[in-house]
C-alpha positions, -999 to +999 in steps of 0.1 A: +000+000+000+015+033-012+005+051+021+026+030+044+056+021+022+070+024-013+087-005-030+108+000-062+128-028-079+156-026-104+178-053-120+202-053-091+183-042-060+151-037-042+145-003-024+118-002+003+109+031+019+089+030+051+070+062+054+066+078+088+031+092+082+013+063+097+034+064+128+025+101+133-012+094+127-011+066+154+007+088+179-017+117+173-048+093+177-032+081+209-026+117+222-062+127+214-075+096+232-053+103+262-064+140+263-100+129+260-096+103+288-077+127+312-092+161+305-125+158+288-136+124+302-160+119+273-171+083+271-189+086+237-159+101+221-137+073+236-161+047+221-155+061+187-118+068+189-106+035+202-121+013+175-108+037+147-074+034+164-075-002+165-087-006+129-060+016+117-033-004+136-047-037+121-049-022+086-011-010+089+000-043+103-015-064+075-005-039+048+032-040+058+037-076+070+048-089+036+074-062+032+087-067+068+091-105+061+111-097+030+133-073+049+139-098+078+150-125+054+174-101+036+188-089+069+195-125+080+212-132+048+232-100+050+219-086+017+201-055+032+214-021+040+195+005+060+196+042+059+174+071+072+152+074+103+119+061+112+108+095+125+122+117+097+099+130+069+128+142+048+150+111+052+126+082+058+138+046+068+150+030+037+161-006+031+182-015+001+182-052-007+208-066-031+195-093-055 
């Protein structure tokens, strides 16, 4: 899924860029839920927020699991290089896997 990661392939390598947008969305949803729970104490709002948060986490998990398996296999074989940061928008986490 293009929102969570980008995968590009050439004749010699595979580049996988893990985008940080979903991480920031999950942190924002968690922050909104905590503010609601501590400050507002609104039960109806929490009943909407938590299922949305859980569905988003499950969607992200199942969208990215195949790519993570590919990365783990390449890391175990010593064919993968990493660069960037999981939290950076300008320099996102990038895996380069040699074929």
